[in-house]
C-alpha positions in Angstrom: -33.5 28.1 -79.3 -29.6 28.9 -77.5 -27.4 26.8 -80.3 -24.7 24.6 -79.6 -21.9 26.8 -79.9 -23.6 29.7 -77.8 -23.3 26.9 -74.3 -19.8 26.1 -75.3 -18.9 29.2 -75.0 -20.6 29.9 -72.0 -19.7 27.3 -69.8 -15.7 27.7 -71.0 -16.1 30.7 -69.8 -17.7 29.4 -66.1 -15.6 27.0 -65.9 -12.3 28.8 -66.5 -13.9 31.4 -63.7 -14.3 28.5 -61.1 -11.1 26.6 -62.2 -8.8 30.0 -62.8 -9.0 31.2 -59.0 -7.7 27.7 -58.0 -4.4 28.7 -58.6 -4.3 31.7 -56.0 -3.0 29.9 -54.0 0.3 28.8 -55.6 0.7 32.1 -57.4 -1.0 34.4 -56.3 -0.5 37.4 -58.3 -1.1 36.0 -61.8 -3.9 34.1 -60.4 -5.7 37.0 -58.8 -4.6 39.1 -62.1 -6.0 36.8 -64.7 -9.2 36.1 -62.6 -10.0 39.7 -62.8 -8.9 40.2 -66.3 -11.6 37.4 -67.4 -14.2 38.9 -65.1 -14.0 41.8 -66.6 -13.7 41.2 -70.0 -16.5 37.7 -69.9 -19.3 39.4 -70.8 -17.8 41.2 -73.8 -16.8 37.5 -74.9 -20.4 36.8 -74.6 -21.7 39.3 -76.8 -19.0 39.4 -79.0 -18.9 35.4 -79.7 -22.8 34.7 -78.9 -26.5 35.5 -79.0 -27.2 34.9 -74.8 -29.6 36.7 -73.8 -27.1 38.1 -70.6 -30.1 40.4 -68.5 -29.6 37.9 -65.4 -25.5 36.8 -66.0 -25.0 40.3 -63.9 -26.2 38.1 -60.3 -23.9 35.3 -62.3 -21.3 37.6 -61.8 -21.6 39.0 -58.8 -21.5 34.9 -57.4 -18.2 34.9 -59.1 -16.8 37.8 -57.8 -17.0 36.6 -54.6 -16.3 32.9 -55.2 -12.5 33.9 -56.0 -12.1 36.7 -53.5 -13.2 34.4 -50.8 -10.2 31.6 -52.4 -8.4 34.8 -52.3 -8.7 35.5 -48.9 -8.0 31.5 -47.8 -4.4 31.9 -49.4 -3.3 34.6 -47.4 -4.7 32.1 -44.7 -0.9 30.3 -46.3 1.2 32.6 -47.6 1.0 36.3 -45.7 3.8 36.8 -42.8 2.8 39.7 -42.5 0.1 39.3 -39.7 -1.0 43.1 -39.4 -2.3 43.2 -43.2 -3.9 39.9 -42.8 -6.1 41.1 -40.1 -6.9 44.4 -43.0 -7.5 41.8 -45.6 -9.2 39.8 -43.5 -12.0 42.8 -42.6 -12.0 44.5 -46.0 -13.3 40.8 -47.1 -15.6 39.9 -44.5 -16.8 43.9 -45.4 -17.3 43.0 -49.0 -18.9 40.3 -48.4 -22.2 42.0 -46.1 -22.1 44.4 -48.5 -23.0 41.7 -51.0 -24.9 39.9 -49.6 -27.6 43.0 -48.7 -27.3 44.0 -52.0 -28.8 40.4 -53.3 -31.5 40.3 -50.4 -32.3 44.0 -51.6 -31.9 44.5 -55.0 -35.1 44.7 -56.8 -33.0 44.3 -60.3 -33.6 48.4 -61.3 -31.6 51.5 -60.5 -28.5 52.4 -58.9 -26.7 50.1 -57.0 -25.6 52.0 -53.9 -24.8 49.4 -51.3 -22.5 48.4 -54.0 -21.0 51.8 -53.4 -21.0 51.8 -49.3 -19.3 48.3 -48.9 -16.6 48.4 -52.5 -14.3 45.6 -53.3 -10.9 47.4 -51.7 -10.0 43.7 -50.7 -8.7 42.9 -54.2 -6.6 45.6 -54.7 -5.4 45.6 -51.6 -4.5 41.2 -52.3 -3.0 42.9 -55.5 -0.3 45.2 -53.5 0.7 43.2 -50.8 1.0 40.4 -53.1 2.9 42.9 -55.5 5.2 43.8 -52.2 6.4 40.4 -51.7 7.3 40.1 -55.6 10.9 42.0 -54.2 10.4 42.8 -50.9 10.1 40.7 -47.3 6.2 42.5 -46.6 6.9 41.6 -42.6 9.0 45.1 -43.1 5.9 47.6 -44.5 5.2 49.5 -41.5 1.3 50.3 -40.4 1.6 53.7 -41.8 2.4 52.1 -45.4 -0.2 49.2 -44.2 -2.8 52.0 -43.5 -2.1 54.4 -45.9 -1.7 52.0 -48.9 -5.5 50.7 -47.9 -7.2 54.0 -47.7 -5.5 54.8 -50.7 -7.0 51.8 -52.6 -10.3 52.7 -50.8 -10.7 56.1 -51.9 -8.6 57.0 -55.1 -9.6 53.3 -57.0 -12.3 51.5 -55.5 -14.7 54.7 -55.2 -14.8 56.1 -58.9 -14.7 52.6 -59.9 -17.6 51.6 -58.0 -19.5 54.7 -59.1 -18.8 54.4 -62.7 -19.8 50.8 -62.6 -23.0 50.7 -60.0 -24.1 54.3 -59.6 -23.2 55.2 -63.0 -23.9 51.6 -64.5 -21.6 52.3 -66.7 -19.9 49.5 -69.1 -16.2 50.4 -70.0 -16.9 48.3 -72.9 -20.0 50.7 -74.3 -17.7 53.5 -73.8 -15.3 52.7 -75.9 -17.2 51.5 -78.8 -20.0 54.4 -77.9 -18.1 57.3 -76.9 -14.6 56.7 -78.3 -14.9 54.8 -81.5 -18.5 56.4 -82.4 -20.3 52.8 -82.9 -22.6 51.1 -81.7 -23.0 49.5 -78.3 -23.7 45.8 -80.5 -21.2 46.1 -82.9 -19.4 42.8 -83.8 -15.3 42.4 -84.0 -15.3 43.5 -87.3 -17.1 46.9 -86.6 -14.7 47.8 -84.1 -11.3 47.0 -86.3 -12.5 49.2 -88.7 -13.7 51.9 -86.3 -10.1 52.0 -85.0 -8.2 55.3 -85.2 -4.8 52.9 -86.3 -2.1 55.5 -85.9 -3.5 57.4 -82.8 -3.6 54.2 -81.2 -0.3 53.2 -82.2 0.6 56.7 -80.6 -1.2 56.7 -77.2 0.4 53.1 -77.2 4.0 54.7 -77.0 3.1 57.5 -75.2 1.8 54.6 -72.5 5.0 52.8 -72.3 7.2 55.7 -71.9 5.0 56.8 -69.2 5.0 53.5 -67.3 9.3 52.8 -67.8 9.1 56.5 -66.4 7.3 55.5 -63.5 9.2 52.6 -63.0 12.3 54.3 -62.8 10.8 56.9 -60.3 9.6 54.3 -58.1 13.1 52.2 -58.3 15.2 55.6 -56.9 12.4 55.8 -54.3 11.9 51.9 -52.9 14.5 50.4 -50.6 16.6 47.7 -51.6 14.8 44.8 -52.9 14.9 41.6 -50.4 14.8 38.9 -52.8 14.2 37.2 -56.6 11.2 37.7 -57.7 8.9 35.4 -56.2 5.6 35.3 -58.6 5.8 31.8 -56.7 4.0 31.7 -53.2 6.6 31.1 -50.4 7.0 27.0 -49.6 6.1 27.1 -45.5 9.0 27.5 -44.0 10.5 24.3 -41.9 10.4 25.6 -38.5 6.0 26.1 -39.6 6.2 22.6 -40.5 7.4 21.4 -37.0 4.5 23.3 -35.4 2.3 22.0 -37.7 3.3 18.6 -37.2 3.1 19.2 -33.5 -0.7 21.3 -33.6 -2.3 17.7 -35.6 -1.4 15.6 -31.5 -3.3 19.1 -29.7 -6.3 20.2 -31.9 -8.5 23.0 -31.9 -11.3 22.5 -29.9 -14.3 21.8 -31.3 -16.1 24.9 -30.6 -13.7 27.6 -31.8 -13.5 31.0 -34.1 -12.3 28.9 -36.4 -15.4 26.8 -36.5 -17.7 30.4 -36.7 -15.9 32.1 -39.1 -16.0 29.1 -41.5 -20.1 29.2 -41.1 -19.9 32.8 -41.2 -18.2 32.6 -44.6 -19.4 29.7 -46.2 -23.4 31.3 -45.2 -22.7 34.0 -47.1 -21.3 32.5 -49.9 -24.1 30.1 -50.1 -26.8 32.7 -49.3 -25.2 34.6 -52.5 -25.3 31.8 -54.3 -28.8 30.8 -53.9 -30.1 34.4 -54.9 -28.4 33.4 -58.5 -29.0 29.9 -58.8 -32.4 28.6 -60.7 -34.4 26.8 -58.3 -33.4 27.4 -55.0 -36.2 26.7 -52.7 -34.5 26.8 -49.3 -35.4 29.8 -47.6 -32.1 32.0 -46.6 -32.4 31.1 -42.7 -32.9 27.4 -43.9 -29.7 27.6 -46.1 -27.9 29.0 -43.2 -28.6 26.1 -40.7 -27.7 23.5 -43.0 -25.0 25.6 -43.8 -24.0 25.0 -40.3 -25.7 21.6 -39.7 -22.4 20.1 -42.5 -19.8 21.9 -41.2 -20.4 21.3 -37.7 -20.9 17.6 -38.8 -17.5 17.9 -41.5 -15.6 19.8 -38.2 -16.6 16.6 -36.1 -15.3 14.1 -38.9 -12.7 15.6 -39.2 -11.5 15.8 -34.9 -12.2 12.1 -35.5 -9.7 11.5 -38.0 -7.4 13.9 -36.0 -7.3 11.9 -32.9 -7.1 8.4 -34.3 -4.0 10.0 -36.0 -5.0 9.6 -39.7 -3.2 12.1 -42.3 -4.4 12.7 -45.8 -1.7 12.3 -47.9 -3.3 14.9 -51.0 -5.8 17.6 -50.4 -7.8 16.0 -53.3 -8.2 13.1 -51.7 -9.7 15.0 -48.7 -11.7 16.8 -50.8 -13.8 14.0 -52.2 -14.2 12.2 -48.7 -15.3 15.2 -47.0 -17.5 15.7 -50.3 -19.2 12.4 -49.9 -19.5 12.5 -46.2 -20.9 16.1 -46.8 -23.5 15.5 -49.5 -24.5 12.0 -46.9 -25.2 15.2 -44.1 -26.9 16.7 -46.4 -29.5 14.2 -47.5 -29.5 13.9 -43.6 -30.3 17.2 -43.0 -32.7 17.8 -45.6 -34.5 14.5 -44.1 -34.7 15.5 -41.2 -36.0 18.9 -41.4 -38.1 18.5 -44.9 -39.1 21.9 -45.0 -37.1 22.6 -48.3 -41.0 22.9 -50.4 -44.0 21.4 -50.2 -43.0 17.7 -51.0 -40.0 17.8 -48.9 -37.4 17.1 -52.0 -34.7 18.6 -52.6 -33.1 19.8 -55.8 -30.4 17.3 -56.2 -28.6 19.7 -59.0 -28.5 22.9 -56.7 -27.7 20.5 -54.0 -24.8 18.8 -55.5 -23.2 22.3 -56.4 -23.4 23.8 -53.0 -21.7 20.2 -51.2 -18.9 20.4 -53.7 -18.1 24.4 -53.1 -18.7 24.3 -49.3 -16.6 21.4 -48.9 -14.1 22.7 -51.8 -14.1 26.1 -49.0 -14.2 24.2 -45.9 -11.4 21.9 -47.0 -8.9 24.7 -48.2 -9.7 27.1 -45.4 -8.9 24.7 -42.4 -5.4 23.2 -44.5 -4.3 26.6 -44.8 -5.5 28.1 -41.3 -4.0 25.8 -40.0 -0.4 27.3 -42.1 -1.7 30.3 -40.0 -2.0 29.4 -36.7 1.2 27.4 -36.9 3.2 30.9 -38.5 2.2 32.7 -35.6 2.6 30.5 -33.2 6.1 29.4 -33.7 7.5 32.7 -34.0 7.0 34.5 -38.0 5.7 38.0 -36.6 4.4 40.4 -38.2 2.3 41.6 -35.5 3.3 45.4 -36.1 4.6 45.4 -39.2 7.9 46.8 -38.0 9.8 43.8 -37.3 13.6 44.0 -38.7 14.4 41.1 -41.6 17.3 39.9 -39.1 14.4 39.7 -36.3 12.7 38.0 -38.3 14.8 35.2 -39.6 16.5 34.9 -35.6 12.6 34.3 -35.3 13.2 32.0 -37.7 
């Protein structure tokens, strides 16, 4: 029987994995780094502080990875000013999404996971690279060759070895440290780990690492161009000229049938299919799920266009989320009534339905709000298209 303390730890970690990524649009680099670290240590937390059976957690872990990567991708619509770098990130994101979807649909649960090696999560580290540059420099000034070179360096020298370690060799870093470095069982508790550590050696290693990092930063400081601004941990505010363009576009919205609609359907369908493979009691087939997502997003888009024509503006993203969640939940109930193929009784699992509606609504609301910024930014002249525009030109365009 599962103890209450185990479930408390479990839900604290899971809720953290859902809530922390929501900081990424406002604090891109800290948000994604904390999400990455939490992804790396969550299973270790469960092993150390609970007695939960983690046999099926790998699927949940992969789905939660996709969730925070999707928030990161959507945040690039609002924050990234180099359009060429954005296009690369867009390709990397959907490339990984397709790979994970194929993996979830085909993997039997045993053996090497080659699909995840063929479709590595290069997007995550490319996002970190871009946001690291933005800390002190203007990303618009990054040349194309530099951006492409960074992508391939991440793909070849970081992600392929990492994906090989995790998915082909199926090695866990925590288990490796325990068994191969500390010489203890992988099931050892915290007290055994502390007792097995060679503290003098660890202190020497830490000192050497700190010295190496300091020397590396000094070496890089001599070879990087002068910084453009002070530390920019928080996302840049939307420029006034982009705000004006967004205001103008409210009176001239995109047509209903647009690439924005297509991308929303593709993005949310892939995410829903991935989550459906790990959530219990999902009765809809993948096709029914994709059709249902398309139906709900179409209704969602029609409602948004109706509000826009009436001149209705959302005063806050929270209010927009609540209203659209109610509308979307009603749309799902209508869809299940019109197409009662979910199971032989024509019923739906309300828990799963509510989860999918909230997830869908969150992603669509963020996507719509931030895509408006993306379209307005480049329509207004914030061009990073060729990645070689000078800072003076960017200022002049503003």
